[in-house]
Steps between C-alpha positions, in 0.01 A plus 500: 500500500437497125769419245541743208677388182652741246485384138710748302765557236847570631502815287237636739697419813535864605123549490448174688740624770304824536171313529645272767615806694143631498382168642726540804219587740302191403814294567571674832142440614531133421239495224727381219831345415634560151694275265672542163768308317786717625461313828604169352820389668805375313473133417120480513299366204346809341182349357430293811531792742305741279219249449482417868469865601249568223286209621495615860440868421177657623536799269685507168599838359549504124730797440392574145722670243606438140786288635263297720278422203803408290640263763409137432569408862284778647219449249484125440611366836436748781204697365301208358546290815407797720176544302419130543536539875297823490216318321516224763483763778832391652658842446421851381672636189548877469644644177713804582560707186853635519551640150276563197441182300227307318374299798120519472475195273728287718343214701499722810349795308157459660634517855489828692846649457692742718565790515149643454364459146813307404696823452868401473706593803760682290231734364388629841619854578609386848633145494460465878127561462487224238666250732274610787201428276637150435561448871138593572382247241712229663356584842152464354591162353636387837179601675294315239712186523497493880121525505437178305601133528815421306539184293794298624777398257570134434730306732764483228496876462501546877805275525685697231408828667626370832831412337525852358419654837775299672747596226442873549554534873678831477430871516302674228674828589759479222435814295793737465491864400568562132772742398440765233792688346512824302463314171179334623355835606603682181352223285177506704467877450570477127239228455254701711555814291437310176181359650391853602552624144292220349235543772460872422505454123231231506292679764496822297382307194221329693403826675439665164316193368255497790439874532382704199677835474804377691838462330821369651852580390792280601854601410819307570770765545794263546590175673443654842204735455151516352213749515123465498229756427122454509271741312123542523346686208844633416577630848795345682375394843780270611872508432783293640862410453641175640873447519742231605733699723870478573663483840415757765175657613325432169604136480232245418200574281376858535166655409443862398157655440639690201619360170751785469646478847874547533706187548553562870141566611236248597188464712539138608769236496508122528820339625589133501537333839500145624401286794656162569324335206414742221555836331220757499426869431453752779349851449674804642156630603499845337175462301338189641325619815164522322535142379552329833818460702698358210824613661492189720403261223709247315383559146537249220600627154131488405407688816756774434374547144141519622595754768658730240203454267270601787700820547481568127128434443372671814459845331277348231286315752421805710378711204 
C-alpha cells in the first residue's frame, strides 16, 4: 500500500475533502492510505508528526492555490522537502491546481500538474470531472512507482516514520457531513449570479474582438437581472435575459432566450443544492438535453456560467 500525503492550505480544506472522497476507491482497493495534518492527535508534536509522514510518503500532492503559495509552511517546509525527495526518487510529487494562481514559475512549475493542462479545478464546468481527472493522474503515478525500484529512506527517517505510524493507530473514517443553511445557499447564489454577469460581459467583448462584423451588447437591468444580445452585421442572432429569482418555481438563476421576456418566464433554471461536503448548481433540464445530460450534473459556478453561455451562443454557431 502506498502512502499519500496532502500538502495544502487550510483555506482549501473543503476542496481537499472532495479530492479525498474521489480517492475512496483507491483506498477501498488497498492501493493507498492518505494522510493530512487534520489527523494529528491532541498532544502530538506538530512538526515532528508532519515531517515523519512527509518522509514516509510515496506520493505527495501539492494542492496549489494562492493561499498555498502564500503559506511559508507549505512552500518552504513541505513543498521544498517534497521536491528534494522527488529528485532523489524516494517519492513522486504531483501538483494539483485547485484555484487560479501564478504557479508556473514555482520550483514545481516544470512538473506535470493535474488536472489536465494544469487547468484549476474550480474552473472546470463539472467539478467531479476535475477530481476524476486528478484521480486518474494519481493512478498513473502509482502504476509508475510500483514498476520501478524505490530508494529506501534513511534509518533515522524510518524510525521517525515508525513512531508516527504507531501514534496514529486509529480510524481514518472521521469525516462528518457539512451543514449548509439558507444564508449559505443565498450567498452562494448571489456570488454565482455576479460571476455570470461578469462572464457574459467579458465573453461578449471577446466575441466581438475575435469575429469581425459581430457586436455584443450587455445591459445590467438591476441587481438581479441582466440581458445580452449578439449581432452579426447588424442582425440580432442571439438574445438572452438572466435573472436571480425569488422563492418558488423560478428560484435560482433563470435563463430566457429573449431579452424582453416577462419576469416570470424562462427556458432554463439553475438551483443551488448540496451534498455532504459542498454547494453546487443543478439544472432543471428544460433546455439542456442537446448539451448532454446536465440535469444529473453537479455544476460549479464556472460550469453554470459556461452552460448558459452555450445556450446563448448556439444560434450564432449554427449560422
